[in-house]
C-alpha positions in Angstrom: 26.3 -10.2 7.7 23.6 -9.6 10.3 24.9 -6.1 10.8 23.2 -5.3 7.5 20.0 -5.2 9.5 21.4 -2.2 11.4 22.2 -0.5 8.1 18.7 -0.9 6.8 17.5 1.3 9.7 20.3 3.6 10.4 22.0 4.3 7.1 19.0 6.3 5.5 18.6 8.4 8.6 22.4 9.1 8.9 22.8 10.0 5.2 19.7 12.3 5.4 21.1 14.0 8.5 24.5 14.6 6.7 22.7 16.0 3.7 20.7 18.3 6.1 23.9 19.5 7.9 26.1 20.0 4.8 23.4 20.8 2.3 25.1 19.1 -0.6 23.5 17.4 -3.6 26.1 14.7 -3.3 24.2 13.2 -0.4 21.0 12.7 -2.5 23.0 10.7 -5.0 24.7 8.8 -2.1 21.2 8.0 -0.7 20.2 6.5 -4.1 23.3 4.4 -4.3 22.6 3.2 -0.8 19.0 2.4 -1.8 20.1 0.5 -4.9 22.5 -1.5 -2.7 19.7 -2.3 -0.3 17.6 -3.6 -3.2 20.4 -5.8 -4.5 21.2 -7.1 -1.0 17.5 -7.9 -0.3 17.1 -9.8 -3.6 20.3 -11.8 -2.7 18.8 -12.6 0.7 15.4 -13.7 -0.5 16.3 -17.4 -0.6 18.7 -17.2 2.4 17.8 -18.4 5.8 16.3 -16.1 8.4 18.7 -13.4 9.6 18.5 -12.2 13.3 20.3 -9.5 15.1 20.1 -9.2 18.9 19.9 -5.7 20.3 22.0 -5.1 23.5 22.9 -8.8 23.5 19.8 -9.6 25.6 17.9 -12.5 24.0 14.1 -12.5 23.6 11.6 -12.6 25.2 13.1 -9.9 27.4 15.5 -8.4 24.9 14.8 -7.2 21.4 16.0 -8.2 18.0 15.7 -7.4 14.3 14.7 -10.3 12.1 14.5 -10.7 8.3 12.0 -13.5 7.5 9.8 -14.5 4.5 7.2 -11.8 5.1 9.5 -9.0 6.1 11.8 -9.6 3.1 8.9 -8.8 0.7 8.0 -5.6 2.6 11.6 -4.5 2.9 12.3 -5.1 -0.8 9.2 -3.1 -1.7 10.0 -0.2 0.7 13.6 0.3 -0.6 12.7 -0.1 -4.2 9.9 2.5 -4.0 12.1 5.0 -2.1 14.9 4.5 -4.7 12.5 5.1 -7.6 10.8 8.1 -5.9 14.1 9.7 -4.9 15.3 9.4 -8.5 12.0 10.9 -9.8 12.2 13.9 -7.4 15.9 14.4 -7.2 15.8 17.8 -9.1 12.4 19.0 -7.8 12.4 22.4 -6.0 10.6 20.9 -3.0 13.3 18.3 -2.5 15.4 20.6 -0.2 17.6 19.4 2.6 14.8 19.3 5.2 12.4 17.4 2.9 15.2 15.0 1.9 16.1 14.4 5.6 12.5 13.6 6.5 12.0 11.5 3.5 15.1 9.3 4.1 14.3 9.1 7.8 10.9 7.8 6.9 12.6 5.1 4.9 14.7 4.0 7.8 11.8 4.0 10.2 9.7 1.8 7.9 12.6 -0.6 7.5 12.9 -0.8 11.2 9.2 -1.4 11.6 9.3 -4.4 9.2 12.4 -5.8 10.9 11.4 -5.5 14.5 10.0 -8.5 16.4 9.0 -6.5 19.5 5.4 -5.3 19.4 6.0 -2.2 21.5 9.0 -1.3 19.4 6.7 -1.5 16.4 4.3 0.9 18.1 7.1 3.5 18.8 8.3 3.3 15.2 4.8 3.7 13.8 4.2 6.8 15.9 7.4 8.5 14.8 6.8 7.5 11.2 3.2 8.8 11.3 4.5 12.2 12.6 7.1 12.3 9.8 4.4 11.5 7.2 2.2 14.3 8.6 4.9 16.8 8.3 5.5 15.7 4.7 1.8 16.1 3.9 1.8 19.6 5.4 5.2 20.6 3.9 3.9 23.3 1.6 2.1 24.9 4.6 -1.1 26.0 2.8 -4.4 25.9 4.5 -5.7 22.7 2.9 -2.5 20.6 3.4 -2.3 21.7 7.0 -5.9 20.6 7.6 -5.4 17.3 5.8 -2.1 16.6 7.6 -3.6 17.3 11.0 -6.6 15.2 10.4 -4.3 12.3 9.2 -2.1 12.7 12.3 -5.0 12.9 14.8 -7.0 10.0 13.4 -3.9 7.8 13.2 -2.9 8.7 16.8 -6.4 7.6 18.0 -5.9 4.3 16.1 -2.6 3.7 17.7 -4.0 4.5 21.1 -6.3 1.5 20.6 -3.2 -0.5 19.5 -1.3 0.6 22.7 -4.2 -0.5 24.9 -4.1 -3.8 23.1 -0.4 -4.2 23.8 -0.9 -3.3 27.5 -3.7 -5.9 28.0 -1.8 -8.5 26.0 1.4 -7.9 28.1 -0.6 -8.3 31.3 -1.9 -11.6 29.9 1.3 -13.2 28.6 4.1 -11.2 30.1 6.2 -10.8 26.9 6.3 -8.5 23.9 8.2 -10.6 21.3 5.9 -11.8 18.4 7.1 -15.4 18.4 7.1 -15.8 22.2 3.6 -14.2 22.4 2.4 -16.9 20.0 4.0 -19.7 22.1 2.4 -18.2 25.3 -1.0 -17.9 23.7 -0.9 -21.6 22.8 -0.8 -22.4 26.5 -3.9 -20.4 27.4 -6.8 -22.6 28.2 -9.6 -20.1 27.8 -9.3 -18.1 24.5 -12.0 -15.6 25.5 -9.4 -14.0 27.8 -7.6 -12.8 24.6 -10.7 -11.2 23.0 -10.2 -7.7 24.4 -6.5 -7.4 23.6 -7.2 -8.7 20.1 -10.1 -6.3 19.5 -7.9 -3.3 20.5 -5.0 -4.4 18.3 -7.3 -5.4 15.4 -9.0 -2.0 15.5 -5.8 -0.1 15.4 -4.2 -2.0 12.5 -7.5 -2.0 10.6 -7.6 1.8 10.5 -3.9 1.9 9.5 -4.9 -0.5 6.6 -7.9 1.7 5.8 -10.6 -1.0 5.7 -14.3 -0.4 5.7 -15.6 1.6 7.6 -12.3 3.1 8.8 -11.0 4.6 5.5 -12.4 8.1 5.4 -9.1 9.7 6.5 -7.2 8.1 3.6 -8.5 10.1 0.6 -7.7 13.3 2.4 -4.1 12.3 3.1 -3.3 10.6 -0.2 -5.2 13.0 -2.3 -4.4 16.3 -0.7 -3.8 19.0 -3.3 -0.6 20.5 -2.0 1.4 17.4 -1.0 4.1 16.4 -3.5 3.1 13.4 -5.6 5.9 11.3 -4.1 4.3 11.7 -0.7 1.1 10.3 -2.1 3.1 7.5 -3.7 4.8 6.6 -0.5 1.5 6.7 1.5 -0.3 4.5 -1.0 2.6 2.3 -2.2 4.1 1.3 1.2 2.8 3.2 4.3 -0.8 1.9 4.1 0.8 -1.6 3.9 2.0 -1.2 7.5 -1.6 -2.0 8.5 -1.5 -5.1 6.2 1.9 -6.2 7.7 0.7 -5.9 11.3 -2.5 -7.7 10.5 -0.5 -10.6 9.3 1.7 -10.5 12.4 -1.3 -10.3 14.7 -3.1 -13.1 12.9 0.1 -15.2 13.3 0.2 -14.5 17.1 -3.4 -15.3 17.8 -3.9 -18.1 15.3 -4.0 -20.9 17.8 -6.7 -19.3 19.9 -8.7 -17.0 17.6 -9.8 -17.7 14.0 -10.5 -14.4 12.3 -9.9 -15.6 8.7 -13.7 -15.5 7.8 -13.9 -12.0 9.3 -10.8 -10.8 7.4 -12.3 -12.2 4.2 -15.7 -10.5 4.7 -14.1 -7.2 5.5 -11.9 -7.6 2.4 -14.9 -8.0 0.1 -16.8 -5.1 1.6 -13.7 -2.8 1.5 -12.9 -3.7 -2.1 -16.4 -3.0 -3.3 -16.8 0.2 -1.4 -13.4 1.4 -2.6 -14.2 1.0 -6.3 -17.7 2.5 -6.0 -16.3 5.7 -4.4 -13.5 5.7 -7.0 -16.0 5.6 -9.9 -17.8 8.6 -8.4 -14.7 10.8 -8.3 -13.5 13.3 -10.9 -10.3 14.4 -9.1 -7.4 12.2 -10.5 -5.7 11.8 -7.1 -9.0 10.9 -5.3 -9.7 8.2 -7.9 -6.3 6.7 -7.1 -6.7 7.2 -3.3 -10.1 5.3 -3.2 -8.6 2.6 -5.4 -5.9 2.1 -2.7 -8.8 1.2 -0.4 -10.2 -1.2 -3.0 -6.9 -2.9 -3.5 -6.3 -3.3 0.2 -9.7 -5.1 0.3 -8.4 -7.4 -2.4 -5.3 -8.2 -0.4 -7.5 -9.1 2.6 -9.5 -11.4 0.4 -6.3 -13.2 -0.4 -5.2 -13.4 3.2 -8.7 -14.7 4.1 -8.3 -17.7 1.7 -6.2 -20.9 1.4 -2.4 -21.0 1.4 -2.2 -20.2 -2.4 -4.6 -17.3 -2.0 -2.5 -15.9 0.9 0.6 -16.1 -1.2 -1.3 -14.3 -4.0 -2.3 -11.7 -1.5 1.3 -11.2 -0.4 2.4 -10.9 -4.1 -0.4 -8.3 -4.6 1.2 -6.2 -1.9 4.3 -6.1 -4.0 2.4 -5.5 -7.3 0.1 -2.8 -5.9 3.0 -0.9 -4.3 4.7 -0.6 -7.7 1.8 0.2 -10.0 0.1 2.6 -7.5 3.3 4.5 -6.9 3.6 4.8 -10.7 0.1 6.1 -11.0 0.6 8.8 -8.4 3.8 10.2 -9.8 2.2 10.2 -13.3 -0.8 12.0 -11.8 1.6 14.6 -10.4 3.1 15.2 -13.8 -0.3 15.5 -15.4 -1.6 17.9 -12.8 1.4 20.1 -13.3 1.2 20.1 -17.1 -2.6 20.4 -17.5 -3.0 22.7 -14.5 -6.0 20.9 -13.2 -6.8 17.9 -11.0 -10.1 17.2 -12.9 -9.5 14.1 -15.0 -12.2 15.0 -17.5 -10.3 18.2 -18.4 -7.2 16.1 -19.2 -7.1 14.7 -22.7 -5.0 13.9 -25.8 -2.0 12.5 -23.9 -1.2 10.2 -26.9 -0.7 13.2 -29.2 1.2 15.1 -26.5 3.5 12.4 -25.2 3.5 8.8 -26.5 6.1 7.6 -24.0 4.1 8.8 -21.0 0.9 7.4 -22.6 2.5 3.9 -22.9 3.7 4.1 -19.3 0.2 5.1 -18.1 -1.3 2.2 -20.0 1.1 -0.2 -18.3 -0.2 1.1 -14.9 -3.8 0.7 -16.1 -3.2 -2.8 -17.4 -1.5 -3.7 -14.1 -4.2 -2.5 -11.8 -7.1 -4.0 -13.9 -5.5 -7.4 -13.9 -4.4 -7.8 -17.6 -2.4 -10.9 -18.5 1.4 -10.4 -18.4 1.1 -7.5 -16.0 1.7 -7.6 -12.2 -1.9 -7.2 -11.1 -3.0 -10.0 -13.5 -0.6 -12.4 -11.9 -1.4 -11.7 -8.3 -5.2 -11.5 -8.8 -5.2 -14.9 -10.5 -3.8 -16.5 -7.3 -6.1 -14.5 -5.0 -9.0 -16.1 -6.9 -7.4 -19.5 -7.3 -9.4 -22.5 -6.1 -12.5 -20.5 -5.2 -15.6 -22.4 -6.4 -18.3 -20.8 -4.3 -20.6 -18.9 -6.6 -20.9 -16.0 -4.2 -17.1 -15.5 -4.0 -16.7 -15.8 -7.8 -19.5 -13.3 -8.3 -18.0 -10.8 -5.9 -14.5 -11.2 -7.3 -15.8 -10.6 -10.8 -17.8 -7.6 -9.6 -14.6 -6.1 -8.0 -12.6 -6.8 -11.2 -15.3 -5.1 -13.4 -15.5 -2.2 -11.0 -11.8 -1.7 -11.2 -11.8 -1.8 -15.0 -14.7 0.7 -15.1 -12.9 3.1 -12.8 -9.9 3.4 -15.1 -11.8 4.0 -18.3 -11.3 7.7 -17.4 -7.6 7.2 -17.7 -7.9 5.5 -21.1 -10.0 8.4 -22.3 -7.4 10.8 -20.9 -4.9 9.1 -23.3 -7.0 8.7 -26.5 -9.4 11.6 -26.5 -8.1 14.2 -28.9 -6.8 17.5 -27.4 -9.1 20.5 -27.7 -6.2 22.9 -28.2 -2.5 23.0 -28.8 -0.4 22.4 -25.8 3.4 22.8 -25.6 4.1 19.4 -24.3 5.9 17.3 -23.1 9.5 17.5 -21.8 10.3 15.4 -18.8 13.6 15.4 -17.0 15.8 12.4 -17.6 15.7 11.4 -13.9 11.9 11.6 -13.9 11.6 9.5 -17.1 14.1 7.0 -15.8 12.1 6.5 -12.6 8.8 6.2 -14.5 10.2 3.6 -16.9 11.8 1.7 -14.0 8.4 1.4 -12.3 6.6 0.5 -15.6 9.2 -2.2 -16.5 8.8 -3.6 -13.0 5.1 -3.9 -13.5 5.7 -5.9 -16.7 8.5 -8.0 -15.0 6.2 -8.9 -12.0 3.6 -10.2 -14.5 5.6 -11.9 -17.2 8.3 -13.2 -14.8 6.0 -13.8 -11.9 6.5 -17.6 -11.9 10.3 -17.3 -12.0 10.2 -14.6 -9.2 8.0 -16.7 -7.0 9.7 -20.0 -7.4 13.4 -18.9 -7.5 13.3 -15.8 -5.3 10.3 -15.8 -3.0 10.4 -19.6 -2.6 6.6 -19.8 -3.3 5.0 -22.4 -5.5 3.0 -19.9 -7.7 3.4 -20.8 -11.4 1.2 -19.2 -14.1 2.3 -20.5 -17.6 2.6 -18.4 -20.7 -0.2 -20.3 -22.4 -2.5 -19.8 -19.4 -1.9 -16.1 -19.5 -2.6 -16.1 -23.3 -5.9 -17.9 -22.6 -7.0 -15.2 -20.2 -6.6 -12.4 -22.8 -9.9 -12.8 -24.6 -11.8 -12.8 -21.3 -10.0 -9.7 -20.2 -10.8 -7.9 -23.5 -14.4 -9.0 -23.4 -14.8 -7.8 -19.8 -13.3 -4.4 -20.7 -15.7 -4.0 -23.7 -18.6 -4.7 -21.3 -17.2 -2.1 -18.9 -17.1 0.5 -21.6 -20.8 -0.1 -22.4 -21.7 0.1 -18.7 -19.7 3.3 -18.3 -21.3 5.2 -21.2 -24.8 4.0 -20.6 -25.2 3.9 -16.8 -22.3 5.6 -15.1 -20.9 8.6 -17.0 -23.6 11.1 -16.0 -25.2 9.2 -13.1 -26.8 11.6 -10.6 -26.4 9.2 -7.7 -22.6 9.0 -8.2 -22.5 12.8 -8.2 -24.1 12.8 -4.7 -21.8 10.0 -3.6 -18.8 12.2 -4.5 -19.9 14.7 -1.8 -20.0 12.1 0.9 -17.4 12.8 3.5 -17.2 11.8 7.2 -16.4 14.5 9.8 -13.8 14.0 12.4 -16.5 13.1 15.0 -18.0 10.6 12.5 -14.6 8.9 12.0 -14.3 8.5 15.8 -17.7 7.0 16.0 -16.8 4.6 13.2 -13.6 3.5 15.1 -15.6 2.8 18.3 -18.3 1.0 16.4 -15.7 -1.2 14.7 -14.2 -2.0 18.0 -17.6 -3.0 19.5 -18.4 -5.1 16.5 -15.1 -6.9 16.7 -15.7 -7.7 20.4 -19.2 -8.9 19.7 -17.9 -11.1 16.8 -15.2 -12.7 19.0 -17.6 -13.4 21.8 -20.1 -15.1 19.5 -17.4 -17.5 18.2 
């Protein structure tokens, strides 16, 4: 059974390679069958004991292994589900040629390997190769803008992983091993925690940029919102690839937990990132940039969860799953809308309800999910991120983030219900595209309405939100959204300050200064505690 862990990594790459060599559509459908099989296998294994597979029969700490545990199960499930849905959506697209398919499937295998590996240097290698693959996918159409955005993404992430590599080197010199669990055991034996500050600061800086936290997020809108990249690339970047930073942050926190307490720091960064993300999102008029900045805001919300108590942390982990699904749904809908309306400006898109009621309903599902409506995925996870927080400052900030998110997506509601200004020949969507859209939308509903069942029976987590409790939250949600509409039309719609904020963009040199400043701040914080 443990050989399945090999399959998670090797099978997507192998099928992609066969498809590239023989150039047959058959291999695309074979890949989707494989992905569906991975999803079913992962669901079946959710409650099973940990699975481990030794590589080269050399046990840790000197050998390497693949391991499927409680955290990696969630990320593996999300990764394979998204790749299945996005392959289905794009199976008949022109850009989905044999090279693109090979790169796309290779990326799936690399990410699976990253989530399964327990060796921190192995993780570094896999991230580097995956980053190069993503950069090629961003630049795939080879126009000037996508080439620039892809190179910026590659360069900035390479710099981040240089910090990560320095951290690995210093940590290895200190503890002499590279296995996550063994590192944790070795760190517990160190008498003076300050010896670990430098390695932690390097690792923390690297993964914080991968997760796009404040102030290290400037690269993300360019990569996720680039005009020429196919919408499924944006969906992968936002739905799963940015979660690599979150995953590594959890692993690093686990390793250093006995010596360094960074929970307050993670929580503070989470609040600042979430607020900055929705403010920049409100200022945007480009549909992809709105979604890109909201990825930043939702990452902040995940960090708020991980910076809380045990229930908050489980809520944060569930939000990783929820966000991956609804944000991928948003991006592929955005791709459809951009193609049909022939513009990226959301204010020029209107009348979707009259043009395509099915797509309107699917878009509303995505909006309800990200804004935390009862019975939708985001509503379930956000409830537990906020659970048990009685400090008025935290409650105020969480409510502010929630209202900011709601306000950001008023533009999407207007896109649906504003009457069209002229007749448009609309709206035929391929069956494969519609099947993928409806699959993601139904999953958003399932993760909300069935959240208690999923957590108790599949994820083995004690997160239960009753039907009556969700019903009781509905008036508050509707009242909050009514308030957001008032704020939007009175203070935000034509706000001159937001127009200036829209033009704010860090240069490559400024991004590097931000990285170094973040590293210095982390060192200072650790030395003061």
